[in-house]
N, C-alpha and C positions, 0 to 999 in steps of 0.2 A: 820540709818534712810533711806538711799537710797541704791539701789541695787549696781550697779557697777560704774556708770558714772555720770558726771555732764557736761552738754552742755551749753556753754556760747554764748550769742549773742554779737554783736560788741560793744554795749553800755557799758555793764559791763566790758568787757575786756579792752576797751579803757579808761574808767574812772579810773580803778585801775592802768593801765600803766602810765597814765598821772601824777598820784600822787606818782609814784614809790612804789606801794603797790600790785603789781601783785602776790607777794609771799603770800599774805593773803589767796589766794585760796588754795594753797597747805597746809597751816597751818590749815585752817578750815576743809578741806576735805582730811585729811591725808591718809585715806585708799581708796580713790576714784580716778578714772582716770578723769582728767579734760581735756575737749576737746572743740575745736571750729569746726563748720561745714566748709566744703569747701567754701561755699559762704561768710562766715565771713572772712576766710583767704584772699579771693579775695578783699573784702572791705578794709581790713587792708593793703594789697599790694598797692591798689590804694592810700590810705592815705600816705603810705611811698613814693610812686612815686611823690606825690605832695609836698614832703619835710618834712612831719611830722616825728618825731623821735620815738614817743611812740610805733608804731607797732613793732619796733625792740625789745623792752622789752618783748613783748608777744612772738615773735618768738624765743627769747633766753631763755624763761622760760620752765617749764616742761609741758606746755600745748601742747596737741597733736592735729593733724588735723584728724577729723573723716569723713569718706565718707559713703554715703548712699548705702545700698544694693538695689537689684532690687525691692524687695517688698516695701521698703521705697520710692523709686523713684516714684512708682505708687501713694502712699499716698501723696507724696510731690506735685504732680500735682494738687490735690484737695486743699491742704492747701495753695499753692502759689496763688490760684485764689482769695484769700482774699486780696484785694488791700489796706487794711489798715495796713498790715505788710510788712516788707521787705523780700527779698528772704533769707537772713541769718536767720531771725527769723523763717520763714516758714520751712527752712531746720532743724533748731535746734528743733523746736516743733515736727516735723515729727520723728526725731531720738529719742528724749526723749519719745515720745508716744510709738513708736514701741519697744524700748528697756527697757521701764519702768525706765528710768533715770530721773533726775531732770533737769529742764531748768532754767537757770539764765538769767533774762532780766530786764531792767529798763524801758521797754515800757509797759505802763498800758493796752494798747489794747492787746498786746501779753499775758500779765498776765491774762486778762479776758478770752481770747480765751483758754488758758491752763486750767483755772478753769472750763470752760464750757465742755472741753474735758476730764476732770479728769486727767490732767497731773500734776505731781509734779512740782511746779514752785516757785522760790524765786526771789525777787527783791533786789535792793541795800540796802534798809532798813533792810530786813530780813538778808542779808549777814553781815551787820555791827552789828546787834543784836546778831548773832551767834558768831561773833568775841568777842563781849563783854561777852556773856554768858560763852564762853569757856575760858575766861581770856587770850586770845591771845594778846590783847592790853589793856593797862590800860585806865582809863577815860581821863586823860590829853592827851594821844596820840589820843584817839578817837575824842576829840574835835578838835585837829589839823587836823586829817584826814577829818572830816566834813568840816572844813574851806577850806582845800586844794581842796576838791571835788567841793565846791561851787565857788572857785576862778579859779582854773586851768581847770576845766571841764565845768564851767558855768552851773552847775546843782544845783538847789535848793533842799535841803533836807527838806521837810516839817515836817517830824516827828522826828526832832532832839531829842526832849524831850523823846519820846518813846524809842529811841536808848539808850540815857543816863540813862534812868530808869533801864536798865538792870544791872547797877552797884549798884543800891540800893537794889536789890533783894538778 
């Protein structure tokens, strides 16, 4: 479905790390490189320096740090001007756009921007649906994952039924 790589923003990586499910990424994207941009790495370092432990789960996973090349840096300057997205999202969008990779974000503004720019983008709901569709986790575990995300990450998953519907197909 995707070329070579998957680029994560801080939200997706953090959410999965907080619920001890960062490994879902390598199970869903078995044959793809999974990366975070340098700006996301810095965001995670800042969280770690504030005493949070979830960044360590990301740093100790198979997720790589990807750095922009010179051409991407020029594009990044334009994308970063959009004050509605963070620098990690701007960097991830730039890399995904230039390399024809997919961008994973849970920020609806970043999703809309990617759609406008014809960049392959997935959000948390899409990721969980893929895990269900590929039978990586069963329905009972998915229900637990959704509960964990909502309690441990304080993230409301509005389309729970849409995710669970994947088990009925």
